[in-house]
C-alpha positions as CSV (number, residue, x, y, z in Angstrom):
1,X,-8.4,-0.3,55.7
2,X,-11.1,2.1,56.8
3,X,-9.8,5.2,58.6
4,X,-6.8,3.3,60.1
5,X,-3.4,4.8,59.5
6,X,-0.5,2.7,58.2
7,X,1.0,2.7,61.6
8,X,-2.2,1.3,63.1
9,X,-2.3,-1.4,60.4
10,X,1.2,-2.5,61.4
11,X,0.3,-2.5,65.1
12,X,-2.8,-4.5,64.3
13,X,-0.7,-7.1,62.5
14,X,1.3,-7.5,65.7
15,X,-1.6,-7.8,68.0
16,X,-4.3,-9.6,66.0
17,X,-7.9,-8.9,64.9
18,X,-9.8,-9.5,68.1
19,X,-12.7,-7.0,68.2
20,X,-12.5,-5.8,71.8
21,X,-11.9,-2.4,73.5
22,X,-8.8,-3.7,75.2
23,X,-7.3,-4.8,71.9
24,X,-8.0,-1.3,70.4
25,X,-6.2,0.2,73.4
26,X,-3.2,-2.1,73.0
27,X,-3.2,-1.2,69.3
28,X,-3.0,2.5,70.1
29,X,-0.2,2.0,72.5
30,X,1.8,-0.1,70.1
31,X,1.2,2.4,67.3
32,X,2.6,5.2,69.5
33,X,5.7,3.1,70.3
34,X,6.3,2.3,66.7
35,X,6.1,6.0,65.8
36,X,8.5,6.8,68.6
37,X,11.1,4.3,67.4
38,X,10.7,4.3,63.6
39,X,10.5,7.0,61.0
40,X,7.4,7.2,58.8
41,X,9.4,5.8,55.9
42,X,10.5,2.8,58.0
43,X,7.0,2.1,59.1
44,X,5.8,2.3,55.5
45,X,8.5,-0.2,54.5
46,X,7.4,-2.6,57.2
47,X,3.8,-2.3,56.0
48,X,4.6,-2.8,52.4
49,X,6.8,-5.9,53.1
50,X,4.1,-7.8,55.1
51,X,0.7,-6.7,53.8
52,X,-1.4,-9.4,52.0
53,X,-2.1,-8.4,48.4
54,X,-3.9,-11.4,47.0
55,X,-2.6,-14.4,45.0
56,X,-1.0,-15.8,48.1
57,X,1.5,-12.9,48.1
58,X,2.6,-11.0,51.2
59,X,4.5,-7.8,50.4
60,X,4.9,-5.7,47.3
61,X,7.8,-7.8,45.8
62,X,5.9,-11.0,46.1
63,X,2.7,-9.4,44.6
64,X,4.7,-8.0,41.7
65,X,5.9,-11.4,40.8
66,X,2.4,-13.0,41.4
67,X,0.6,-10.5,39.2
68,X,3.2,-9.5,36.6
69,X,5.9,-12.1,36.7
70,X,8.7,-9.6,37.5
71,X,10.5,-7.8,40.3
72,X,8.9,-4.6,41.7
73,X,11.9,-2.7,40.5
74,X,11.0,-3.6,36.9
75,X,7.3,-2.5,37.0
76,X,6.1,0.3,34.8
77,X,3.8,3.1,36.0
78,X,0.4,1.4,35.3
79,X,1.5,-1.8,37.0
80,X,2.7,0.1,40.1
81,X,-0.6,2.0,40.2
82,X,-2.5,-1.3,40.1
83,X,-0.6,-2.8,43.0
84,X,-1.3,0.4,44.9
85,X,-5.1,-0.3,44.8
86,X,-4.8,-3.8,46.3
87,X,-4.3,-3.3,50.1
88,X,-7.9,-2.5,50.8
89,X,-9.4,-5.6,49.1
90,X,-7.4,-7.6,46.6
91,X,-10.3,-9.8,45.4
92,X,-12.4,-6.7,44.7
93,X,-9.9,-5.6,42.0
94,X,-9.0,-8.9,40.4
95,X,-7.3,-8.2,37.0
96,X,-9.2,-11.1,35.6
97,X,-12.8,-11.3,37.0
98,X,-13.1,-7.6,37.8
99,X,-10.8,-6.0,35.3
100,X,-13.0,-2.9,34.6
101,X,-13.4,-2.1,38.2
102,X,-9.6,-2.5,38.7
103,X,-8.8,-0.2,35.8
104,X,-11.2,2.4,37.1
105,X,-9.6,2.3,40.5
106,X,-6.1,2.4,39.0
107,X,-7.2,5.5,37.2
108,X,-8.0,7.1,40.5
109,X,-4.5,6.3,41.8
110,X,-3.0,7.8,38.7
111,X,-5.1,10.9,39.1
112,X,-3.9,11.4,42.7
113,X,-0.3,10.9,41.6
114,X,-0.7,13.6,39.0
115,X,-2.5,16.0,41.4
116,X,0.3,15.6,44.0
117,X,3.1,16.2,41.5
118,X,4.5,12.6,41.2
119,X,3.7,12.2,37.5
120,X,2.9,14.5,34.6
121,X,-0.4,14.9,32.7
122,X,1.1,13.0,29.7
123,X,2.4,10.2,31.9
124,X,-1.0,9.8,33.5
125,X,-2.7,9.7,30.1
126,X,-0.3,7.1,28.8
127,X,-0.7,4.9,31.9
128,X,-4.5,5.2,31.8
129,X,-4.5,3.9,28.3
130,X,-2.4,0.9,29.1
131,X,-4.3,-2.5,29.3
132,X,-4.3,-4.4,32.6
133,X,-2.6,-7.7,31.8
134,X,-1.6,-10.1,34.6
135,X,0.2,-13.4,34.4
136,X,-1.9,-16.5,35.1
137,X,-2.7,-17.0,38.8
138,X,-0.5,-19.8,40.1
139,X,-2.2,-20.2,43.5
140,X,-4.6,-18.5,45.8
141,X,-4.3,-17.7,49.5
142,X,-5.4,-20.5,51.6
143,X,-5.3,-18.6,54.9
144,X,-3.4,-21.6,56.3
145,X,-0.8,-21.2,59.1
146,X,2.7,-20.6,57.9
147,X,1.7,-18.9,54.6
148,X,4.5,-16.4,55.1
149,X,7.0,-19.3,55.5
150,X,5.8,-20.9,52.3
151,X,6.1,-17.6,50.5
152,X,9.7,-17.4,51.7
153,X,10.4,-20.9,50.4
154,X,8.9,-20.0,47.1
155,X,11.2,-16.9,46.8
156,X,14.3,-19.0,47.7
157,X,13.5,-21.7,45.1
158,X,12.9,-19.1,42.4
159,X,16.3,-17.5,43.2
160,X,17.9,-20.9,43.0
161,X,16.1,-22.7,40.1
162,X,14.3,-19.9,38.2
163,X,10.6,-19.2,37.9
164,X,9.6,-20.5,34.4
165,X,10.8,-23.2,32.0
166,X,12.8,-20.6,30.1
167,X,14.9,-20.0,33.2
168,X,15.7,-23.6,33.9
169,X,14.5,-27.1,33.2
170,X,14.0,-27.5,37.0
171,X,12.3,-24.2,37.5
172,X,9.6,-23.7,40.2
173,X,6.6,-23.5,37.8
174,X,8.0,-25.4,34.8
175,X,10.1,-28.2,36.2
176,X,7.7,-30.3,38.3
177,X,9.7,-29.9,41.6
178,X,8.7,-31.9,44.6
179,X,9.2,-29.7,47.7
180,X,9.1,-30.9,51.3
181,X,9.4,-28.3,54.1
182,X,9.6,-28.5,57.8
183,X,6.2,-26.9,58.4
184,X,3.7,-28.9,60.4
185,X,0.4,-27.2,60.0
186,X,-1.0,-28.1,63.4
187,X,2.1,-27.2,65.3
188,X,2.5,-24.0,63.3
189,X,-1.1,-22.9,64.1
190,X,-0.5,-23.7,67.8
191,X,2.8,-21.7,67.7
192,X,1.3,-18.7,66.1
193,X,-1.7,-18.7,68.5
194,X,0.7,-19.0,71.5
195,X,2.9,-16.2,70.3
196,X,-0.1,-13.9,69.6
197,X,-1.6,-14.7,73.0
198,X,1.7,-14.3,74.8
199,X,2.3,-10.9,73.1
200,X,-1.2,-9.7,74.1
201,X,-0.7,-10.8,77.7
202,X,2.7,-9.1,77.8
203,X,1.2,-5.8,76.5
204,X,-1.7,-6.0,78.8
205,X,0.4,-6.6,81.9
206,X,3.1,-4.1,81.1
207,X,2.2,-0.6,82.3
208,X,2.5,2.3,79.9
209,X,5.8,4.1,80.6
210,X,5.6,6.9,78.1
211,X,7.5,7.4,74.9
212,X,11.1,6.3,74.9
213,X,13.8,8.9,75.0
214,X,15.2,9.9,71.6
């Protein structure tokens, strides 16, 4: 994420990744508007619910299920610390192919948590000693249009049919379901491009009117 703040990351997700001076200016304006309307906690929640964390997962809840097969509410400390290292570069800290690097980075997160008073020395030591074990990867990000929609469909199906064979004979990963959605990849890509371009034109044409009144 470089030196960008979380607010800037949220603003960037709304504007796109075009590398131009005008985009950076629009990003700064949108970031200021976000901070004027939302609290820091709300901006963090938006960020955590939409950020890509690897394994075709967007948001902490999806990543929790993708890596550990459970809800984020059920994670233990070392698992939470592992998810915290993923936003910068998920593939760099793969729990399978780059486990040692991931464990070292997880240790840094735990160290920072202890130094800032979120956990005790004993809790840090116990978490550092825990192995990094993830569930099998059931799909990787394709970067295809509509990935967020497909993720939402996956969550809905898991809620309805269960995730594994032990949940239901028609579970998502154990029942051999055949799913047809309304997504048309070509139309979806065109729609996303049109929305992004329209948003950029709107922001470019609209004069800056200062921060909204509280």
